[in-house]
Structures are given as C-alpha cells and as structure tokens.
The first five atom37 places (N, CA, C, CB, O) and aatype in JSON, in Angstrom:
{
  "aatype": [20, 20, 20, 20, 20, 20, 20, 20, 20, 20, 20, 20, 20, 20, 20, 20, 20, 20, 20, 20, 20, 20, 20, 20, 20, 20, 20, 20, 20, 20, 20, 20, 20, 20, 20, 20, 20, 20, 20, 20, 20, 20, 20, 20, 20, 20, 20, 20, 20, 20, 20, 20, 20, 20, 20, 20, 20, 20, 20, 20, 20, 20, 20, 20, 20, 20, 20, 20, 20, 20, 20, 20, 20, 20, 20, 20, 20, 20, 20, 20, 20, 20, 20, 20, 20, 20, 20, 20, 20, 20, 20, 20, 20, 20, 20, 20, 20, 20, 20, 20, 20, 20, 20, 20, 20, 20, 20, 20, 20, 20, 20, 20, 20, 20, 20, 20, 20, 20, 20, 20, 20, 20, 20, 20, 20, 20, 20, 20, 20, 20, 20, 20, 20, 20, 20, 20, 20],
  "atom_mask": [
    [1, 1, 1, 1, 1],
    [1, 1, 1, 1, 1],
    [1, 1, 1, 1, 1],
    [1, 1, 1, 1, 1],
    [1, 1, 1, 1, 1],
    [1, 1, 1, 1, 1],
    [1, 1, 1, 1, 1],
    [1, 1, 1, 1, 1],
    [1, 1, 1, 1, 1],
    [1, 1, 1, 1, 1],
    [1, 1, 1, 1, 1],
    [1, 1, 1, 1, 1],
    [1, 1, 1, 1, 1],
    [1, 1, 1, 1, 1],
    [1, 1, 1, 1, 1],
    [1, 1, 1, 1, 1],
    [1, 1, 1, 1, 1],
    [1, 1, 1, 1, 1],
    [1, 1, 1, 1, 1],
    [1, 1, 1, 1, 1],
    [1, 1, 1, 1, 1],
    [1, 1, 1, 1, 1],
    [1, 1, 1, 1, 1],
    [1, 1, 1, 1, 1],
    [1, 1, 1, 1, 1],
    [1, 1, 1, 1, 1],
    [1, 1, 1, 1, 1],
    [1, 1, 1, 1, 1],
    [1, 1, 1, 1, 1],
    [1, 1, 1, 1, 1],
    [1, 1, 1, 1, 1],
    [1, 1, 1, 1, 1],
    [1, 1, 1, 1, 1],
    [1, 1, 1, 1, 1],
    [1, 1, 1, 1, 1],
    [1, 1, 1, 1, 1],
    [1, 1, 1, 1, 1],
    [1, 1, 1, 1, 1],
    [1, 1, 1, 1, 1],
    [1, 1, 1, 1, 1],
    [1, 1, 1, 1, 1],
    [1, 1, 1, 1, 1],
    [1, 1, 1, 1, 1],
    [1, 1, 1, 1, 1],
    [1, 1, 1, 1, 1],
    [1, 1, 1, 1, 1],
    [1, 1, 1, 1, 1],
    [1, 1, 1, 1, 1],
    [1, 1, 1, 1, 1],
    [1, 1, 1, 1, 1],
    [1, 1, 1, 1, 1],
    [1, 1, 1, 1, 1],
    [1, 1, 1, 1, 1],
    [1, 1, 1, 1, 1],
    [1, 1, 1, 1, 1],
    [1, 1, 1, 1, 1],
    [1, 1, 1, 1, 1],
    [1, 1, 1, 1, 1],
    [1, 1, 1, 1, 1],
    [1, 1, 1, 1, 1],
    [1, 1, 1, 1, 1],
    [1, 1, 1, 1, 1],
    [1, 1, 1, 1, 1],
    [1, 1, 1, 1, 1],
    [1, 1, 1, 1, 1],
    [1, 1, 1, 1, 1],
    [1, 1, 1, 1, 1],
    [1, 1, 1, 1, 1],
    [1, 1, 1, 1, 1],
    [1, 1, 1, 1, 1],
    [1, 1, 1, 1, 1],
    [1, 1, 1, 1, 1],
    [1, 1, 1, 1, 1],
    [1, 1, 1, 1, 1],
    [1, 1, 1, 1, 1],
    [1, 1, 1, 1, 1],
    [1, 1, 1, 1, 1],
    [1, 1, 1, 1, 1],
    [1, 1, 1, 1, 1],
    [1, 1, 1, 1, 1],
    [1, 1, 1, 1, 1],
    [1, 1, 1, 1, 1],
    [1, 1, 1, 1, 1],
    [1, 1, 1, 1, 1],
    [1, 1, 1, 1, 1],
    [1, 1, 1, 1, 1],
    [1, 1, 1, 1, 1],
    [1, 1, 1, 1, 1],
    [1, 1, 1, 1, 1],
    [1, 1, 1, 1, 1],
    [1, 1, 1, 1, 1],
    [1, 1, 1, 1, 1],
    [1, 1, 1, 1, 1],
    [1, 1, 1, 1, 1],
    [1, 1, 1, 1, 1],
    [1, 1, 1, 1, 1],
    [1, 1, 1, 1, 1],
    [1, 1, 1, 1, 1],
    [1, 1, 1, 1, 1],
    [1, 1, 1, 1, 1],
    [1, 1, 1, 1, 1],
    [1, 1, 1, 1, 1],
    [1, 1, 1, 1, 1],
    [1, 1, 1, 1, 1],
    [1, 1, 1, 1, 1],
    [1, 1, 1, 1, 1],
    [1, 1, 1, 1, 1],
    [1, 1, 1, 1, 1],
    [1, 1, 1, 1, 1],
    [1, 1, 1, 1, 1],
    [1, 1, 1, 1, 1],
    [1, 1, 1, 1, 1],
    [1, 1, 1, 1, 1],
    [1, 1, 1, 1, 1],
    [1, 1, 1, 1, 1],
    [1, 1, 1, 1, 1],
    [1, 1, 1, 1, 1],
    [1, 1, 1, 1, 1],
    [1, 1, 1, 1, 1],
    [1, 1, 1, 1, 1],
    [1, 1, 1, 1, 1],
    [1, 1, 1, 1, 1],
    [1, 1, 1, 1, 1],
    [1, 1, 1, 1, 1],
    [1, 1, 1, 1, 1],
    [1, 1, 1, 1, 1],
    [1, 1, 1, 1, 1],
    [1, 1, 1, 1, 1],
    [1, 1, 1, 1, 1],
    [1, 1, 1, 1, 1],
    [1, 1, 1, 1, 1],
    [1, 1, 1, 1, 1],
    [1, 1, 1, 1, 1],
    [1, 1, 1, 1, 1],
    [1, 1, 1, 1, 1],
    [1, 1, 1, 1, 1],
    [1, 1, 1, 1, 1]
  ],
  "atom_positions": [
    [[9.09, 3.13, -26.06], [10.26, 2.9, -25.25], [10.94, 1.65, -25.78], [9.88, 2.76, -23.73], [10.28, 0.65, -26.08]],
    [[12.25, 1.69, -25.9], [12.99, 0.53, -26.38], [14.18, 0.29, -25.47], [13.45, 0.73, -27.84], [14.53, 1.12, -24.64]],
    [[14.81, -0.87, -25.65], [15.97, -1.23, -24.85], [17.2, -1.32, -25.73], [15.73, -2.56, -24.13], [17.12, -1.76, -26.88]],
    [[18.32, -0.89, -25.2], [19.58, -1.05, -25.89], [19.89, -2.54, -25.87], [20.73, -0.19, -25.24], [19.52, -3.23, -24.91]],
    [[20.57, -3.06, -26.88], [20.77, -4.49, -27.03], [21.33, -5.16, -25.78], [21.67, -4.75, -28.18], [20.74, -6.12, -25.29]],
    [[22.45, -4.69, -25.24], [23.11, -5.35, -24.13], [22.75, -4.76, -22.78], [24.59, -5.29, -24.31], [23.32, -5.16, -21.77]],
    [[21.84, -3.85, -22.74], [21.54, -3.15, -21.51], [20.1, -3.4, -21.09], [21.8, -1.66, -21.66], [19.25, -3.73, -21.91]],
    [[19.84, -3.24, -19.81], [18.49, -3.36, -19.27], [17.87, -1.98, -19.04], [18.51, -4.16, -17.96], [16.77, -1.88, -18.52]],
    [[18.58, -0.92, -19.44], [18.11, 0.44, -19.22], [17.18, 0.83, -20.36], [19.3, 1.43, -19.11], [17.59, 0.83, -21.52]],
    [[15.91, 1.18, -20.05], [15.01, 1.6, -21.12], [15.41, 2.98, -21.64], [13.54, 1.62, -20.62], [15.76, 3.87, -20.87]],
    [[15.35, 3.15, -22.93], [15.66, 4.43, -23.55], [14.41, 4.95, -24.23], [16.84, 4.3, -24.57], [13.68, 4.2, -24.87]],
    [[14.17, 6.25, -24.1], [13.03, 6.86, -24.76], [13.5, 7.46, -26.07], [12.36, 7.92, -23.86], [14.53, 8.13, -26.13]],
    [[12.73, 7.21, -27.12], [13.04, 7.78, -28.43], [14.52, 7.61, -28.77], [12.66, 9.26, -28.48], [15.24, 8.6, -28.93]],
    [[14.95, 6.38, -28.87], [16.36, 6.09, -29.12], [16.8, 6.77, -30.41], [16.6, 4.56, -29.21], [16.22, 6.53, -31.47]],
    [[17.81, 7.61, -30.32], [18.32, 8.34, -31.46], [19.82, 8.1, -31.56], [18.01, 9.86, -31.35], [20.6, 8.92, -31.07]],
    [[20.25, 6.99, -32.18], [21.68, 6.75, -32.26], [22.33, 7.75, -33.21], [21.96, 5.32, -32.73], [21.71, 8.27, -34.13]],
    [[23.57, 7.99, -32.95], [24.32, 8.92, -33.77], [25.6, 8.21, -34.19], [24.63, 10.26, -32.99], [26.39, 7.8, -33.33]],
    [[25.81, 8.06, -35.46], [27.0, 7.35, -35.93], [28.18, 8.3, -35.97], [26.76, 6.75, -37.32], [28.05, 9.5, -36.18]],
    [[29.33, 7.72, -35.75], [30.56, 8.49, -35.86], [31.61, 7.62, -36.51], [31.04, 9.01, -34.48], [31.51, 6.39, -36.51]],
    [[32.59, 8.25, -37.06], [33.65, 7.5, -37.7], [34.97, 8.17, -37.39], [33.43, 7.4, -39.23], [35.14, 9.36, -37.62]],
    [[35.9, 7.4, -36.85], [37.23, 7.89, -36.55], [38.12, 7.48, -37.71], [37.76, 7.35, -35.19], [38.45, 6.3, -37.86]],
    [[38.52, 8.43, -38.52], [39.29, 8.11, -39.72], [40.72, 7.74, -39.4], [39.27, 9.26, -40.69], [41.36, 7.03, -40.17]],
    [[41.24, 8.22, -38.28], [42.63, 7.91, -37.93], [42.82, 6.44, -37.62], [43.07, 8.75, -36.75], [43.77, 5.82, -38.11]],
    [[41.94, 5.87, -36.81], [42.07, 4.48, -36.39], [41.16, 3.54, -37.16], [41.79, 4.36, -34.91], [41.21, 2.32, -36.96]],
    [[40.33, 4.08, -38.03], [39.4, 3.25, -38.77], [38.28, 2.7, -37.91], [40.13, 2.13, -39.42], [37.69, 1.67, -38.27]],
    [[37.96, 3.35, -36.78], [36.93, 2.87, -35.87], [35.58, 3.44, -36.26], [37.26, 3.24, -34.42], [35.48, 4.59, -36.7]],
    [[34.56, 2.65, -36.09], [33.19, 3.1, -36.28], [32.38, 2.64, -35.07], [32.59, 2.56, -37.61], [32.75, 1.68, -34.4]],
    [[31.32, 3.31, -34.81], [30.49, 2.89, -33.71], [29.21, 3.69, -33.65], [31.23, 3.01, -32.41], [28.96, 4.56, -34.48]],
    [[28.42, 3.36, -32.64], [27.16, 4.04, -32.44], [27.14, 4.63, -31.04], [25.97, 3.09, -32.66], [27.53, 3.96, -30.08]],
    [[26.68, 5.85, -30.91], [26.6, 6.5, -29.62], [25.15, 6.85, -29.35], [27.5, 7.76, -29.57], [24.46, 7.4, -30.2]],
    [[24.7, 6.53, -28.15], [23.35, 6.89, -27.74], [23.43, 8.3, -27.17], [22.77, 5.87, -26.68], [24.23, 8.57, -26.28]],
    [[22.6, 9.2, -27.67], [22.68, 10.59, -27.26], [21.67, 10.98, -26.2], [22.51, 11.47, -28.45], [21.68, 12.11, -25.72]],
    [[20.79, 10.06, -25.82], [19.83, 10.36, -24.77], [20.22, 9.66, -23.49], [18.42, 9.93, -25.19], [20.7, 8.53, -23.51]],
    [[20.02, 10.33, -22.38], [20.33, 9.76, -21.08], [19.08, 9.07, -20.56], [20.82, 10.85, -20.09], [17.97, 9.57, -20.74]],
    [[19.24, 7.9, -19.9], [18.06, 7.21, -19.35], [17.31, 8.11, -18.37], [18.49, 5.9, -18.65], [17.91, 8.88, -17.62]],
    [[16.0, 8.01, -18.39], [15.15, 8.83, -17.54], [15.01, 8.18, -16.17], [13.77, 9.06, -18.18], [15.15, 6.96, -16.03]],
    [[14.73, 9.0, -15.18], [14.51, 8.54, -13.82], [13.2, 7.75, -13.76], [14.49, 9.72, -12.84], [12.2, 8.13, -14.36]],
    [[13.21, 6.64, -13.01], [11.99, 5.85, -12.84], [11.13, 6.48, -11.76], [12.32, 4.38, -12.49], [11.61, 7.27, -10.95]],
    [[9.86, 6.14, -11.77], [8.97, 6.62, -10.72], [8.3, 7.92, -11.11], [9.72, 6.8, -9.42], [8.09, 8.2, -12.29]],
    [[7.97, 8.7, -10.12], [7.28, 9.96, -10.31], [8.18, 10.95, -11.03], [6.82, 10.53, -8.96], [9.24, 11.3, -10.51]],
    [[7.78, 11.4, -12.19], [8.59, 12.32, -12.98], [8.41, 13.78, -12.57], [8.26, 12.18, -14.44], [8.99, 14.67, -13.18]],
    [[7.61, 14.01, -11.54], [7.39, 15.37, -11.06], [8.63, 15.83, -10.31], [6.13, 15.45, -10.15], [9.04, 15.16, -9.36]],
    [[9.24, 16.95, -10.69], [10.39, 17.43, -9.93], [9.96, 17.93, -8.56], [11.11, 18.56, -10.71], [8.83, 18.4, -8.38]],
    [[10.87, 17.82, -7.59], [10.57, 18.31, -6.25], [10.46, 19.83, -6.29], [11.65, 17.86, -5.23], [11.16, 20.5, -7.05]],
    [[9.58, 20.37, -5.45], [9.44, 21.81, -5.38], [10.7, 22.41, -4.78], [8.19, 22.21, -4.55], [11.23, 21.91, -3.79]],
    [[11.18, 23.48, -5.4], [12.39, 24.13, -4.92], [12.05, 25.13, -3.82], [13.13, 24.83, -6.06], [11.03, 25.82, -3.89]],
    [[12.9, 25.18, -2.83], [12.72, 26.1, -1.72], [13.36, 27.44, -2.05], [13.32, 25.53, -0.42], [14.1, 27.56, -3.03]],
    [[13.07, 28.42, -1.24], [13.73, 29.71, -1.33], [14.72, 29.81, -0.17], [12.7, 30.88, -1.31], [14.64, 29.05, 0.79]],
    [[15.64, 30.76, -0.26], [16.53, 31.03, 0.87], [15.65, 31.45, 2.04], [17.61, 32.14, 0.52], [14.64, 32.13, 1.84]],
    [[16.01, 31.08, 3.24], [15.2, 31.44, 4.41], [15.29, 32.94, 4.72], [15.66, 30.63, 5.64], [14.39, 33.5, 5.34]],
    [[16.37, 33.58, 4.29], [16.51, 35.04, 4.42], [17.03, 35.59, 3.1], [17.46, 35.42, 5.61], [17.65, 34.87, 2.32]],
    [[16.78, 36.85, 2.86], [17.27, 37.49, 1.64], [18.75, 37.81, 1.75], [16.47, 38.76, 1.35], [19.33, 37.78, 2.84]],
    [[19.35, 38.12, 0.62], [20.78, 38.41, 0.57], [21.15, 39.6, 1.45], [21.21, 38.67, -0.87], [22.22, 39.61, 2.06]],
    [[20.29, 40.61, 1.51], [20.62, 41.83, 2.24], [19.97, 41.9, 3.63], [20.19, 43.03, 1.44], [19.83, 42.98, 4.19]],
    [[19.58, 40.76, 4.18], [19.02, 40.7, 5.53], [20.11, 40.47, 6.57], [17.96, 39.59, 5.63], [19.91, 39.75, 7.54]],
    [[21.25, 41.07, 6.37], [22.41, 40.85, 7.24], [22.13, 41.2, 8.69], [23.6, 41.66, 6.74], [22.63, 40.54, 9.6]],
    [[21.35, 42.23, 8.92], [21.1, 42.69, 10.29], [20.1, 41.81, 11.04], [20.6, 44.11, 10.26], [19.82, 42.08, 12.21]],
    [[19.57, 40.78, 10.39], [18.66, 39.86, 11.08], [19.39, 39.05, 12.16], [18.01, 38.9, 10.07], [18.78, 38.62, 13.13]],
    [[20.68, 38.86, 11.97], [21.49, 38.11, 12.93], [22.78, 38.91, 13.15], [21.79, 36.63, 12.42], [23.71, 38.83, 12.34]],
    [[22.83, 39.67, 14.22], [23.95, 40.59, 14.47], [25.28, 39.85, 14.6], [23.69, 41.4, 15.73], [26.3, 40.32, 14.1]],
    [[25.29, 38.7, 15.26], [26.52, 37.93, 15.44], [27.12, 37.53, 14.08], [26.26, 36.68, 16.29], [28.31, 37.7, 13.84]],
    [[26.26, 37.0, 13.21], [26.71, 36.61, 11.87], [27.12, 37.84, 11.07], [25.6, 35.83, 11.12], [28.1, 37.81, 10.32]],
    [[26.37, 38.92, 11.23], [26.66, 40.17, 10.51], [28.03, 40.72, 10.88], [25.58, 41.21, 10.79], [28.81, 41.1, 10.01]],
    [[28.33, 40.76, 12.17], [29.63, 41.29, 12.61], [30.78, 40.41, 12.17], [29.64, 41.43, 14.14], [31.81, 40.91, 11.7]],
    [[30.61, 39.11, 12.3], [31.67, 38.18, 11.9], [31.89, 38.24, 10.38], [31.32, 36.74, 12.32], [33.04, 38.3, 9.93]],
    [[30.81, 38.22, 9.62], [30.92, 38.27, 8.15], [31.38, 39.6, 7.63], [29.6, 37.93, 7.54], [32.07, 39.67, 6.61]],
    [[30.99, 40.68, 8.3], [31.36, 42.01, 7.84], [32.76, 42.42, 8.22], [30.4, 43.0, 8.37], [33.46, 43.07, 7.44]],
    [[33.19, 42.05, 9.44], [34.5, 42.49, 9.92], [35.62, 41.48, 9.66], [34.43, 42.78, 11.39], [36.77, 41.87, 9.48]],
    [[35.28, 40.22, 9.63], [36.3, 39.16, 9.44], [35.82, 38.15, 8.4], [36.61, 38.43, 10.78], [35.63, 36.98, 8.74]],
    [[35.62, 38.56, 7.15], [35.07, 37.63, 6.16], [35.96, 36.42, 5.9], [34.82, 38.36, 4.87], [35.46, 35.34, 5.57]],
    [[37.28, 36.58, 6.03], [38.18, 35.44, 5.78], [37.98, 34.36, 6.83], [39.64, 35.91, 5.78], [37.94, 33.17, 6.5]],
    [[37.86, 34.77, 8.09], [37.64, 33.81, 9.17], [36.23, 33.21, 9.06], [37.83, 34.48, 10.55], [36.04, 32.01, 9.26]],
    [[35.28, 34.05, 8.73], [33.9, 33.61, 8.58], [33.78, 32.56, 7.46], [32.98, 34.81, 8.28], [33.05, 31.58, 7.6]],
    [[34.5, 32.78, 6.38], [34.49, 31.85, 5.25], [35.07, 30.49, 5.67], [35.29, 32.44, 4.07], [34.55, 29.45, 5.28]],
    [[36.13, 30.51, 6.45], [36.73, 29.26, 6.94], [35.78, 28.53, 7.88], [38.06, 29.55, 7.67], [35.68, 27.3, 7.84]],
    [[35.07, 29.28, 8.72], [34.09, 28.67, 9.63], [32.95, 28.03, 8.84], [33.54, 29.73, 10.62], [32.49, 26.95, 9.19]],
    [[32.5, 28.7, 7.78], [31.45, 28.14, 6.94], [31.91, 26.84, 6.28], [31.02, 29.15, 5.86], [31.17, 25.86, 6.25]],
    [[33.13, 26.85, 5.77], [33.67, 25.64, 5.13], [33.7, 24.49, 6.12], [35.09, 25.9, 4.57], [33.33, 23.36, 5.79]],
    [[34.13, 24.77, 7.34], [34.19, 23.74, 8.37], [32.79, 23.22, 8.69], [34.86, 24.28, 9.63], [32.61, 22.01, 8.85]],
    [[31.82, 24.1, 8.79], [30.44, 23.71, 9.07], [29.86, 22.86, 7.94], [29.57, 24.95, 9.3], [29.06, 21.96, 8.19]],
    [[30.27, 23.15, 6.71], [29.79, 22.38, 5.56], [30.53, 21.06, 5.39], [29.93, 23.2, 4.3], [30.24, 20.29, 4.48]],
    [[31.5, 20.8, 6.28], [32.23, 19.54, 6.22], [33.45, 19.58, 5.31], [31.31, 18.47, 5.77], [33.99, 18.53, 4.95]],
    [[33.86, 20.77, 4.93], [35.04, 20.93, 4.08], [36.24, 21.3, 4.94], [34.8, 22.02, 2.99], [36.09, 21.65, 6.11]],
    [[37.4, 21.21, 4.36], [38.62, 21.66, 5.03], [38.53, 23.17, 5.24], [39.9, 21.28, 4.2], [38.01, 23.88, 4.38]],
    [[39.02, 23.66, 6.37], [38.87, 25.09, 6.68], [39.59, 25.99, 5.66], [39.41, 25.38, 8.07], [39.26, 27.16, 5.54]],
    [[40.57, 25.45, 4.93], [41.29, 26.28, 3.94], [40.68, 26.17, 2.54], [42.76, 25.88, 3.9], [41.2, 26.79, 1.61]],
    [[39.62, 25.41, 2.38], [38.96, 25.26, 1.07], [38.58, 26.59, 0.43], [37.73, 24.39, 1.22], [38.75, 26.73, -0.78]],
    [[38.06, 27.58, 1.17], [37.62, 28.82, 0.52], [38.71, 29.56, -0.23], [37.04, 29.73, 1.55], [38.42, 30.46, -1.03]],
    [[39.96, 29.22, 0.01], [41.05, 29.94, -0.66], [41.47, 29.29, -1.97], [42.25, 30.03, 0.25], [42.38, 29.78, -2.63]],
    [[40.81, 28.21, -2.36], [41.06, 27.6, -3.66], [40.2, 28.31, -4.69], [40.75, 26.08, -3.64], [39.09, 28.74, -4.38]],
    [[40.69, 28.45, -5.93], [39.92, 29.13, -6.97], [38.56, 28.46, -7.2], [40.71, 29.17, -8.28], [38.49, 27.26, -7.43]],
    [[37.5, 29.25, -7.13], [36.15, 28.75, -7.39], [35.51, 28.0, -6.23], [36.18, 27.87, -8.56], [34.36, 27.57, -6.34]],
    [[36.23, 27.84, -5.14], [35.7, 27.04, -4.04], [34.53, 27.72, -3.33], [36.8, 26.75, -3.04], [33.62, 27.04, -2.86]],
    [[34.54, 29.02, -3.25], [33.43, 29.72, -2.56], [32.13, 29.54, -3.34], [33.75, 31.23, -2.4], [31.07, 29.35, -2.75]],
    [[32.22, 29.59, -4.66], [31.03, 29.35, -5.48], [30.58, 27.9, -5.3], [31.32, 29.65, -6.99], [29.38, 27.64, -5.2]],
    [[31.53, 26.98, -5.26], [31.19, 25.57, -5.06], [30.54, 25.36, -3.69], [32.45, 24.69, -5.19], [29.61, 24.56, -3.56]],
    [[31.02, 26.06, -2.67], [30.43, 25.94, -1.33], [28.99, 26.45, -1.34], [31.27, 26.73, -0.3], [28.1, 25.81, -0.78]],
    [[28.77, 27.59, -1.97], [27.41, 28.16, -2.01], [26.47, 27.24, -2.8], [27.43, 29.58, -2.63], [25.33, 27.02, -2.41]],
    [[26.97, 26.72, -3.92], [26.16, 25.82, -4.74], [25.86, 24.53, -3.98], [26.87, 25.5, -6.06], [24.75, 24.0, -4.06]],
    [[26.84, 24.03, -3.25], [26.65, 22.82, -2.44], [25.59, 23.05, -1.37], [27.98, 22.41, -1.79], [24.73, 22.2, -1.15]],
    [[25.65, 24.19, -0.71], [24.66, 24.53, 0.31], [23.27, 24.64, -0.32], [25.04, 25.85, 1.01], [22.29, 24.14, 0.24]],
    [[23.2, 25.29, -1.48], [21.93, 25.45, -2.18], [21.35, 24.09, -2.58], [22.1, 26.33, -3.42], [20.15, 23.86, -2.43]],
    [[22.2, 23.2, -3.07], [21.73, 21.87, -3.46], [21.34, 21.02, -2.26], [22.82, 21.15, -4.26], [20.39, 20.24, -2.33]],
    [[22.06, 21.17, -1.16], [21.77, 20.39, 0.06], [20.36, 20.68, 0.56], [22.79, 20.71, 1.16], [19.65, 19.77, 0.99]],
    [[19.95, 21.94, 0.5], [18.63, 22.33, 1.0], [17.61, 22.54, -0.11], [18.75, 23.59, 1.82], [16.52, 23.06, 0.13]],
    [[17.97, 22.12, -1.33], [17.06, 22.19, -2.48], [16.53, 23.62, -2.7], [15.89, 21.23, -2.28], [15.33, 23.83, -2.86]],
    [[17.43, 24.57, -2.71], [17.09, 25.98, -2.88], [17.24, 26.33, -4.36], [18.0, 26.9, -2.0], [18.21, 25.96, -5.01]],
    [[16.24, 27.06, -4.87], [16.29, 27.42, -6.28], [17.43, 28.4, -6.55], [14.96, 28.03, -6.73], [17.8, 29.2, -5.69]],
    [[17.97, 28.32, -7.74], [19.07, 29.18, -8.14], [19.96, 28.44, -9.13], [19.89, 29.64, -6.92], [19.63, 27.34, -9.58]],
    [[21.08, 29.05, -9.45], [22.01, 28.44, -10.39], [23.44, 28.79, -9.98], [21.73, 28.91, -11.84], [23.66, 29.63, -9.11]],
    [[24.38, 28.14, -10.61], [25.79, 28.44, -10.34], [26.09, 29.89, -10.7], [26.72, 27.48, -11.12], [26.88, 30.56, -10.04]],
    [[25.45, 30.38, -11.76], [25.67, 31.76, -12.19], [25.19, 32.75, -11.12], [24.95, 32.03, -13.52], [25.88, 33.74, -10.85]],
    [[24.03, 32.5, -10.52], [23.55, 33.41, -9.48], [24.42, 33.31, -8.23], [22.08, 33.1, -9.13], [24.62, 34.3, -7.52]],
    [[24.94, 32.11, -7.96], [25.84, 31.95, -6.82], [27.12, 32.76, -7.05], [26.18, 30.46, -6.6], [27.58, 33.46, -6.15]],
    [[27.68, 32.65, -8.25], [28.91, 33.38, -8.56], [28.67, 34.89, -8.53], [29.44, 32.96, -9.95], [29.5, 35.65, -8.04]],
    [[27.53, 35.32, -9.05], [27.2, 36.75, -9.07], [27.03, 37.29, -7.65], [25.92, 37.0, -9.88], [27.52, 38.37, -7.34]],
    [[26.35, 36.54, -6.79], [26.15, 36.97, -5.4], [27.5, 37.1, -4.69], [25.23, 35.98, -4.65], [27.73, 38.07, -3.97]],
    [[28.38, 36.12, -4.89], [29.69, 36.17, -4.22], [30.59, 37.26, -4.8], [30.38, 34.82, -4.34], [31.37, 37.87, -4.08]],
    [[30.47, 37.5, -6.09], [31.32, 38.51, -6.73], [30.89, 39.93, -6.35], [31.27, 38.35, -8.25], [31.73, 40.78, -6.05]],
    [[29.6, 40.17, -6.35], [29.1, 41.53, -6.12], [28.87, 41.85, -4.64], [27.81, 41.73, -6.88], [29.05, 43.0, -4.21]],
    [[28.46, 40.87, -3.87], [28.1, 41.09, -2.47], [28.72, 40.01, -1.6], [26.56, 41.12, -2.29], [28.0, 39.22, -0.99]],
    [[30.03, 39.94, -1.55], [30.74, 38.85, -0.9], [30.32, 38.66, 0.55], [32.22, 39.08, -0.97], [29.91, 37.56, 0.94]],
    [[30.42, 39.72, 1.37], [30.09, 39.59, 2.79], [28.62, 39.25, 3.0], [30.44, 40.88, 3.52], [28.29, 38.43, 3.86]],
    [[27.74, 39.88, 2.24], [26.31, 39.59, 2.37], [26.01, 38.14, 2.0], [25.47, 40.55, 1.48], [25.18, 37.49, 2.63]],
    [[26.69, 37.64, 0.98], [26.49, 36.26, 0.55], [26.96, 35.28, 1.62], [27.24, 36.01, -0.76], [26.29, 34.28, 1.88]],
    [[28.12, 35.57, 2.24], [28.6, 34.72, 3.34], [27.63, 34.73, 4.5], [29.98, 35.18, 3.81], [27.35, 33.68, 5.09]],
    [[27.11, 35.9, 4.83], [26.16, 36.01, 5.93], [24.88, 35.24, 5.62], [25.83, 37.49, 6.22], [24.31, 34.59, 6.5]],
    [[24.41, 35.31, 4.37], [23.2, 34.58, 3.98], [23.44, 33.07, 4.12], [22.8, 34.93, 2.52], [22.56, 32.35, 4.58]],
    [[24.61, 32.61, 3.71], [24.92, 31.18, 3.84], [24.95, 30.76, 5.31], [26.27, 30.87, 3.18], [24.43, 29.7, 5.66]],
    [[25.55, 31.58, 6.16], [25.62, 31.26, 7.59], [24.23, 31.26, 8.22], [26.53, 32.27, 8.33], [23.91, 30.39, 9.03]],
    [[23.39, 32.23, 7.86], [22.02, 32.28, 8.39], [21.23, 31.06, 7.93], [21.31, 33.58, 7.95], [20.43, 30.5, 8.69]],
    [[21.45, 30.65, 6.68], [20.74, 29.49, 6.14], [21.11, 28.24, 6.95], [21.08, 29.28, 4.64], [20.23, 27.48, 7.36]],
    [[22.39, 28.05, 7.18], [22.83, 26.9, 7.98], [22.25, 26.95, 9.38], [24.36, 26.85, 8.05], [21.82, 25.93, 9.92]],
    [[22.25, 28.13, 9.97], [21.73, 28.31, 11.33], [20.22, 28.03, 11.37], [22.03, 29.74, 11.83], [19.74, 27.38, 12.3]],
    [[19.49, 28.51, 10.38], [18.02, 28.34, 10.36], [17.59, 26.92, 10.04], [17.41, 29.28, 9.34], [16.54, 26.48, 10.52]],
    [[18.37, 26.2, 9.26], [17.97, 24.86, 8.82], [18.45, 23.77, 9.79], [18.53, 24.58, 7.43], [17.99, 22.63, 9.7]],
    [[19.34, 24.09, 10.71], [19.84, 23.06, 11.64], [19.24, 23.24, 13.0], [21.35, 23.1, 11.74], [19.55, 22.47, 13.92]]
  ]
}
C-alpha cells in the first residue's frame, strides 16, 4: 500500500497512467485506481424482493390500483418515495425509481433487470414496488 504524494488516501497497487495533450502541451499523471473502503471489506448481504414480480394478487388493493390505473399508481409511488408526483413521466424516471427503491432496501438486482421488469411487465413491476414499500414500512 502506498500514498499519493499530496494526499492522505492510501492507494493499493498504484498504477499511474501517463497522458499527453498535444494541443496544449500538457502532461500529467492520472491514478486509475479508486481508493478502497476502510474497515470490513465484506460486502453486505443482499436481500430479495419480499414478493415476486407476479404475486400481484397477494394484495388486492395494490393489484386493482396498479392494474386499472397504472398512471395514478405510478404517481402515488413517486410521492411515497419522496419524489415529485409527476416524476414518473420523465424519460427513464420509472427505472430510476425502481433502482432507488432496490438500493434503499439493499435488494439484489441491476439497472438492466429493473428496466426489463418495467418494460415487459409494467403493471406487475409497479405492484411489486408498492408491495415492497408496504411490507418494509
């Protein structure tokens, strides 16, 4: 482990990478490794969703709202997540909402799975998000 000259941040296996900007005649060194987290390097165990994507009938109220009025349901979810009620109508915002919910409760998954769930099963995905909020609060 070594230290960068002007910094107190320890770097592991320092691998500088030189670059040269021919337009301005600038040269410099860039550190390509990000400092590691201190303390226990064990990642936290990831949780699973409390209900599956297709368990819509587990909560009839959420199922009816999500199935019959998904636009209103989406606005209600945004409000519950602390976002503006019109956020779901911005491009990519629904995926961001699902990813935010997943990160808040440390649920395993990725942005790609969030986007796929919303693209292929929009109402079921909204219902799963609402059930998750209901079960965790």
